[in-house]
C-alpha positions as CSV (number, residue, x, y, z in Angstrom):
1,M,-121.8,6.0,-201.2
2,S,-124.9,7.4,-201.2
3,Q,-125.3,6.4,-197.3
4,M,-122.0,8.1,-196.6
5,N,-121.5,11.6,-195.5
6,T,-119.3,13.9,-197.9
7,F,-116.1,13.6,-195.8
8,E,-116.5,9.9,-196.4
9,Q,-117.4,9.8,-200.0
10,L,-114.5,12.0,-200.1
11,V,-111.8,9.5,-198.4
12,Y,-113.5,7.0,-200.7
13,Y,-113.1,8.7,-203.9
14,F,-109.5,9.4,-203.1
15,S,-108.9,5.8,-202.4
16,E,-110.8,4.2,-205.6
17,N,-109.4,7.0,-208.0
18,G,-105.8,8.4,-205.9
19,M,-103.8,7.7,-209.0
20,Y,-106.3,9.2,-211.6
21,V,-106.4,12.4,-208.9
22,L,-102.5,12.4,-209.0
23,S,-102.3,12.1,-212.6
24,Q,-104.7,15.2,-213.5
25,F,-102.9,16.9,-210.5
26,W,-99.4,16.9,-212.3
27,R,-101.1,17.5,-215.7
28,H,-102.7,20.8,-214.1
29,F,-99.6,21.7,-212.7
30,L,-97.6,21.1,-215.8
31,I,-99.8,23.3,-218.0
32,S,-99.9,26.3,-215.5
33,I,-95.9,25.8,-215.5
34,Y,-95.5,25.7,-219.1
35,G,-97.5,29.0,-219.7
36,V,-96.0,31.0,-217.0
37,L,-92.3,29.8,-218.3
38,F,-93.1,30.6,-221.8
39,A,-94.5,34.1,-220.6
40,A,-91.4,34.7,-218.5
41,I,-89.0,33.8,-221.7
42,L,-90.7,36.8,-223.6
43,A,-91.7,39.1,-220.8
44,I,-88.6,39.7,-218.8
45,P,-86.5,40.6,-221.7
46,L,-89.4,43.1,-222.9
47,G,-89.5,44.4,-219.3
48,F,-85.7,45.2,-219.6
49,W,-86.5,46.4,-222.6
50,I,-89.2,49.2,-222.0
51,S,-87.2,50.0,-219.0
52,R,-84.8,51.5,-221.5
53,H,-87.5,52.7,-224.0
54,T,-89.6,54.1,-221.0
55,K,-91.8,56.4,-223.7
56,L,-93.2,52.4,-225.0
57,A,-93.7,51.3,-221.1
58,G,-97.1,52.8,-221.3
59,W,-98.2,50.7,-224.8
60,V,-96.5,47.6,-223.8
61,I,-98.1,47.3,-220.3
62,G,-101.4,48.9,-221.8
63,I,-101.6,45.9,-224.4
64,A,-101.2,43.4,-221.5
65,N,-103.6,44.9,-219.1
66,V,-106.2,44.5,-222.0
67,I,-105.5,41.1,-222.6
68,Q,-105.6,40.5,-218.6
69,T,-109.3,42.0,-219.0
70,I,-110.7,39.6,-221.5
71,P,-112.8,37.0,-219.4
72,S,-110.5,33.5,-219.6
73,L,-113.5,31.3,-220.8
74,A,-113.9,33.9,-223.9
75,L,-109.8,34.1,-224.4
76,L,-110.1,30.3,-224.5
77,S,-112.7,30.4,-227.3
78,I,-110.7,32.6,-228.9
79,L,-107.7,30.7,-229.0
80,M,-109.7,27.4,-229.7
81,L,-110.4,28.8,-233.3
82,G,-107.0,28.8,-234.1
83,L,-105.4,26.2,-232.0
84,G,-108.1,23.7,-231.3
85,L,-108.9,21.8,-228.2
86,G,-106.2,20.5,-226.2
87,A,-103.5,21.6,-223.8
88,D,-101.8,23.4,-226.0
89,T,-104.8,26.0,-226.3
90,V,-104.9,26.4,-222.5
91,I,-101.3,27.0,-222.3
92,A,-101.3,29.5,-224.8
93,T,-104.2,31.1,-222.5
94,V,-102.0,31.0,-219.5
95,F,-99.0,32.7,-221.5
96,L,-101.1,35.7,-222.6
97,Y,-102.6,36.4,-219.1
98,S,-99.3,35.7,-217.2
99,L,-97.3,38.4,-219.6
100,L,-98.8,41.4,-217.6
101,P,-97.7,40.3,-213.9
102,I,-93.8,39.5,-215.2
103,I,-93.7,42.6,-217.8
104,K,-94.5,44.9,-214.9
105,N,-92.6,43.5,-212.3
106,T,-89.9,43.3,-214.4
107,Y,-90.0,47.2,-215.6
108,T,-90.9,48.4,-211.9
109,G,-87.9,46.3,-210.7
110,V,-85.3,47.3,-213.0
111,R,-86.3,51.1,-213.0
112,S,-86.1,50.9,-209.0
113,V,-82.6,49.8,-209.4
114,D,-80.4,52.8,-208.0
115,A,-78.9,55.3,-210.5
116,A,-75.7,55.7,-208.6
117,L,-75.4,51.7,-208.7
118,L,-75.3,51.9,-212.6
119,D,-73.1,55.2,-212.9
120,T,-70.4,53.4,-210.5
121,G,-70.3,50.3,-213.1
122,K,-70.0,52.8,-216.1
123,G,-67.2,54.3,-214.3
124,M,-65.2,50.9,-214.1
125,G,-65.9,50.4,-217.6
126,M,-68.8,47.7,-217.2
127,T,-70.9,47.5,-220.6
128,R,-74.6,47.6,-220.7
129,T,-75.0,43.2,-220.9
130,Q,-72.4,43.5,-217.7
131,L,-74.6,46.3,-216.2
132,T,-77.8,44.0,-217.1
133,M,-76.5,40.5,-216.0
134,M,-74.4,41.8,-213.1
135,V,-76.1,44.8,-211.1
136,E,-79.9,45.2,-212.6
137,L,-80.7,41.7,-212.8
138,P,-79.8,40.6,-209.3
139,L,-80.9,43.4,-207.3
140,S,-84.6,43.3,-209.6
141,L,-84.6,39.4,-209.2
142,S,-87.0,39.5,-206.2
143,V,-89.4,41.7,-207.6
144,I,-89.5,39.7,-211.1
145,M,-89.8,36.4,-208.8
146,A,-92.9,38.3,-207.2
147,G,-94.6,38.8,-210.8
148,I,-94.0,35.3,-211.4
149,R,-95.3,34.1,-208.4
150,N,-98.6,36.3,-209.1
151,A,-98.7,34.9,-212.8
152,L,-98.5,31.0,-211.4
153,V,-101.4,31.6,-209.0
154,V,-103.8,32.6,-211.8
155,A,-102.7,30.3,-213.9
156,I,-103.6,27.3,-211.6
157,G,-107.2,28.9,-211.4
158,V,-107.1,29.4,-215.2
159,T,-105.9,26.0,-216.0
160,S,-109.2,24.5,-214.2
161,I,-111.3,25.8,-217.0
162,G,-109.3,24.1,-219.5
163,T,-111.6,21.0,-218.7
164,F,-114.0,22.7,-221.2
165,I,-111.8,22.2,-224.2
166,G,-110.6,18.8,-223.3
167,A,-107.5,19.8,-221.6
168,G,-107.7,17.7,-218.7
169,G,-106.4,18.6,-215.3
170,L,-108.3,18.8,-212.3
171,G,-110.9,20.7,-213.8
172,D,-112.0,17.6,-214.7
173,I,-112.9,16.1,-211.5
174,I,-114.7,19.2,-210.5
175,T,-116.6,18.7,-213.8
176,R,-117.8,15.2,-213.3
177,G,-118.7,16.2,-209.5
178,V,-121.0,19.0,-210.8
179,N,-122.8,16.4,-213.3
180,A,-123.2,13.9,-211.1
181,T,-125.8,13.3,-208.9
182,N,-124.5,14.1,-205.2
183,G,-121.4,15.0,-206.5
184,G,-120.2,17.5,-203.7
185,A,-117.7,14.9,-202.6
186,I,-116.5,14.5,-206.3
187,I,-116.4,18.3,-206.8
188,L,-114.1,18.8,-203.4
189,A,-112.0,15.8,-204.7
190,G,-110.6,17.9,-207.6
191,A,-111.1,21.6,-205.4
192,I,-109.1,20.7,-202.8
193,P,-105.9,19.4,-204.7
194,T,-106.4,22.6,-207.0
195,A,-106.6,25.2,-203.7
196,L,-103.4,23.0,-202.1
197,M,-101.7,23.5,-205.4
198,A,-101.9,27.2,-205.5
199,I,-101.5,27.7,-201.7
200,L,-98.2,25.5,-201.9
201,T,-96.9,27.2,-204.9
202,D,-97.5,30.6,-203.5
203,L,-95.0,29.7,-200.5
204,V,-92.5,28.3,-202.5
205,L,-92.4,31.1,-204.7
206,E,-92.7,33.5,-201.7
207,Y,-89.8,31.7,-200.1
208,L,-87.5,32.4,-203.2
209,E,-88.7,35.9,-203.4
210,N,-87.4,36.9,-199.9
211,R,-84.4,34.7,-200.6
212,L,-83.4,37.2,-203.7
213,D,-84.4,40.5,-201.9
214,P,-81.2,42.3,-201.6
215,S,-82.3,43.8,-198.3
216,K,-83.4,40.9,-196.9
217,R,-80.0,38.9,-197.7
218,A,-78.3,42.0,-196.5
219,S,-79.9,41.7,-193.0
220,R,-79.4,37.8,-192.7
221,R,-75.5,38.3,-192.6
């Protein structure tokens, strides 16, 4: 194998370890998805709440912003003290990093809804819950999706360093390549699927974002 060029080594590695790479790809993706999903469950309602309590919006977004400024490896280390080694700590890290873009985009999306539409809904006798579910949420959904999209792309990168605390994922393959002699092909075997995951995820969520954009939906009719 040492006499092969990097491309040949890469092909050989995939042929010999294809199932292992696939399993780590799937593990990496699930860790990222879980962290963003849990963040969305908290951040979207929180974004709606601060849109109605604007005096608290700066504080909530500021706290999420502070979390975002903590280096990922440092945040992993801090959480590891309480959660220990493994995937749960990486999921918690992804969760914390995902809060800011989802909260901020939810807040921005809800605040951008035309007040005249809300007044019309109130005039029709709609309750606050009905206004939220039938007016604000559909009109702000594309902006919220953009926040989820940004969060997930960042999460894929953060999950890569989970290898340092035994979480698995494609970061394990990259680390093996770094520690190996002439491990360039092994590094690529982990880095290329990671990049493809980020690109494909971004494209899929961009498509959904565009489909959910009210202005673009109206232009398609």
